[in-house]
C-alpha positions as CSV (number, residue, x, y, z in Angstrom):
1,M,22.4,58.1,-18.8
2,K,22.2,58.8,-22.7
3,K,26.0,56.9,-22.7
4,I,24.8,53.9,-21.0
5,M,21.5,53.9,-23.0
6,L,23.8,54.4,-26.5
7,A,25.9,51.5,-25.2
8,V,22.9,48.9,-24.2
9,C,21.5,50.1,-27.6
10,L,25.0,49.2,-29.3
11,L,25.4,45.9,-27.4
12,V,21.8,44.6,-28.4
13,A,22.3,45.5,-32.1
14,L,25.6,43.7,-31.8
15,S,24.3,40.6,-30.2
16,S,21.5,40.2,-32.7
17,W,23.7,41.1,-35.6
18,A,26.1,38.4,-34.5
19,Q,23.3,35.5,-34.0
20,E,21.7,36.2,-37.5
21,K,21.3,33.2,-39.5
22,V,22.7,32.5,-42.8
23,S,20.1,31.2,-45.4
24,P,21.9,30.3,-48.7
25,S,20.0,31.2,-51.9
26,I,19.1,28.1,-53.8
27,K,18.0,28.5,-57.5
28,Q,19.0,27.0,-61.1
29,G,23.0,27.0,-61.2
30,T,23.4,26.8,-57.6
31,K,26.4,24.4,-56.3
32,L,26.5,22.8,-52.8
33,N,30.2,21.4,-51.9
34,Y,29.8,18.3,-49.4
35,S,32.1,16.2,-47.8
36,A,30.7,12.4,-47.8
37,Y,31.8,9.8,-45.1
38,V,31.6,6.2,-46.5
39,N,33.2,3.1,-45.2
40,G,35.4,5.1,-43.2
41,Q,36.7,7.5,-45.7
42,N,36.0,11.1,-46.5
43,F,35.9,12.5,-50.1
44,P,34.8,15.8,-51.5
45,C,31.7,15.9,-53.5
46,V,29.7,18.8,-55.5
47,F,25.9,18.3,-56.3
48,S,24.5,21.0,-58.6
49,F,20.9,22.3,-59.5
50,D,21.1,21.9,-63.6
51,S,17.8,22.0,-64.4
52,V,14.9,23.6,-62.1
53,N,11.2,23.8,-63.5
54,T,7.7,22.6,-61.9
55,G,7.8,19.3,-61.6
56,Y,11.3,18.6,-62.6
57,L,14.4,18.8,-61.1
58,K,18.3,17.8,-62.4
59,V,20.5,17.5,-59.8
60,G,24.3,17.2,-61.3
61,W,27.0,15.3,-59.4
62,T,30.7,15.3,-59.2
63,V,32.7,13.2,-57.0
64,E,36.4,13.8,-57.2
65,G,38.3,10.3,-58.8
66,Y,35.3,8.7,-59.4
67,G,33.1,10.5,-61.9
68,S,30.1,12.6,-62.9
69,G,26.5,12.4,-64.0
70,A,22.8,13.3,-62.9
71,W,19.6,12.6,-61.0
72,I,16.5,13.4,-62.5
73,M,13.3,13.9,-60.1
74,K,9.8,14.4,-61.4
75,S,6.6,15.7,-59.7
76,K,5.6,12.8,-57.9
77,S,8.9,12.6,-56.4
78,L,9.1,16.4,-55.4
79,E,5.7,16.4,-54.4
80,S,5.3,13.1,-52.0
81,A,8.3,11.2,-51.9
82,L,9.2,9.8,-48.4
83,K,12.8,8.0,-48.8
84,G,16.1,9.2,-50.0
85,F,17.7,7.6,-52.8
86,W,20.8,6.1,-51.7
87,G,21.9,4.2,-54.9
88,Q,25.6,4.2,-55.9
89,P,25.9,6.9,-58.6
90,T,26.7,5.9,-62.1
91,P,29.0,8.1,-63.9
92,G,28.2,9.4,-67.2
93,S,25.0,8.6,-66.5
94,Q,21.7,10.6,-65.9
95,E,19.4,8.2,-63.5
96,E,15.7,8.9,-63.1
97,V,14.9,8.4,-59.5
98,P,11.8,6.4,-58.4
99,D,8.8,8.3,-57.6
100,D,8.5,7.5,-53.7
101,Q,12.6,8.7,-53.6
102,S,14.4,12.2,-53.7
103,I,18.0,13.7,-53.6
104,L,19.4,16.2,-51.8
105,V,15.8,17.9,-51.8
106,F,12.5,16.8,-49.4
107,S,9.3,16.9,-50.7
108,K,6.4,19.0,-50.3
109,A,4.6,16.4,-48.5
110,Q,7.6,15.8,-45.9
111,W,7.8,19.8,-45.9
112,G,4.5,20.1,-44.7
113,M,4.8,17.6,-42.1
114,L,7.7,19.3,-40.6
115,Q,5.7,22.7,-40.7
116,K,2.6,21.0,-39.1
117,D,3.9,18.3,-36.8
118,K,7.3,19.2,-35.9
119,A,8.2,15.8,-37.3
120,M,8.3,14.1,-40.5
121,S,8.7,10.6,-42.2
122,F,12.1,9.8,-43.9
123,D,13.3,6.4,-44.9
124,Q,10.7,4.7,-42.9
125,Q,11.5,6.5,-39.7
126,T,10.1,9.3,-38.0
127,F,12.6,12.2,-37.3
128,A,11.4,14.9,-34.8
129,L,12.4,18.5,-34.6
130,K,15.2,18.8,-32.1
131,A,16.5,22.3,-30.4
132,P,20.6,22.0,-31.8
133,T,22.9,22.3,-28.9
134,E,26.1,24.7,-29.6
135,Q,28.1,21.9,-31.1
136,Q,25.2,20.7,-33.1
137,Q,24.5,24.3,-34.8
138,L,25.1,23.7,-38.7
139,K,27.7,26.7,-40.0
140,L,28.9,27.9,-43.4
141,A,31.8,30.4,-43.2
142,G,31.6,30.5,-39.5
143,K,28.0,31.7,-39.3
144,P,25.2,29.8,-38.3
145,V,22.9,28.4,-40.8
146,D,19.1,28.8,-40.8
147,A,18.4,25.2,-40.8
148,F,15.9,22.7,-39.1
149,L,17.7,19.8,-36.7
150,L,15.8,16.4,-36.8
151,E,16.6,13.4,-35.1
152,N,14.8,9.6,-35.4
153,S,13.4,8.6,-32.1
154,N,16.6,6.5,-30.6
155,G,18.8,9.4,-31.3
156,T,21.0,7.7,-33.9
157,T,20.3,9.6,-37.0
158,R,20.4,13.4,-37.4
159,I,19.4,15.6,-40.4
160,W,19.7,19.2,-41.1
161,I,17.4,20.8,-43.6
162,L,17.4,24.3,-44.9
163,N,14.6,26.1,-43.7
164,N,13.4,27.1,-47.4
165,A,9.9,25.8,-48.5
166,A,10.8,26.2,-52.3
167,F,14.2,24.1,-51.5
168,P,14.2,22.1,-48.1
169,V,17.9,20.9,-48.9
170,L,19.4,18.1,-47.0
171,L,22.6,19.9,-45.7
172,K,23.8,17.3,-43.4
173,I,23.0,13.5,-42.1
174,E,24.9,11.8,-39.5
175,G,24.5,8.2,-38.6
176,N,22.8,7.2,-42.2
177,T,22.1,3.8,-41.9
178,L,21.4,3.4,-46.0
179,G,24.3,5.4,-47.3
180,A,26.8,8.1,-46.8
181,D,26.9,10.8,-44.1
182,L,27.0,14.0,-45.7
183,T,28.1,17.5,-44.2
184,I,27.7,20.8,-46.6
185,N,31.1,22.7,-46.7
186,S,30.0,25.8,-48.9
187,V,27.3,27.0,-51.4
188,E,28.2,28.7,-54.6
């Protein structure tokens, strides 16, 4: 009987360990490697958190074969933006993101909506929390990521957001009608 109980306990422990979700650490200096899909083409891009302060976030970007630059978000954007910034990046520049838009990080207002209503506004659409299927489970290095999956009302656009109140990072977007589809590949 003791052997059976030990075997059951081991199976339960291994099962819970195998399903443990990864929650990447996001802070100043973190680099996020993505694949972007635009106009039928895939290409690698890297985003980095170059400067992180209260009310200020500088996100660097590098697109292989195109160039690099940065976007700056200030407190209004970080607090209450409801839209994504989907403009084409300008190599060699530091662009300030409009107050009603954000890049890569969702605003505190959106995070609050997600926590309270299990839905949020983004790019003039409502996205509702959805339980991912096995195929929709976002993984990094083969391990499931602690992320929320949200879908618009007609099911054409999906976004995955890191479950992190301090840095609710856009990990993946598919079906984006305003810009590139993005998929995270790794975090450094």
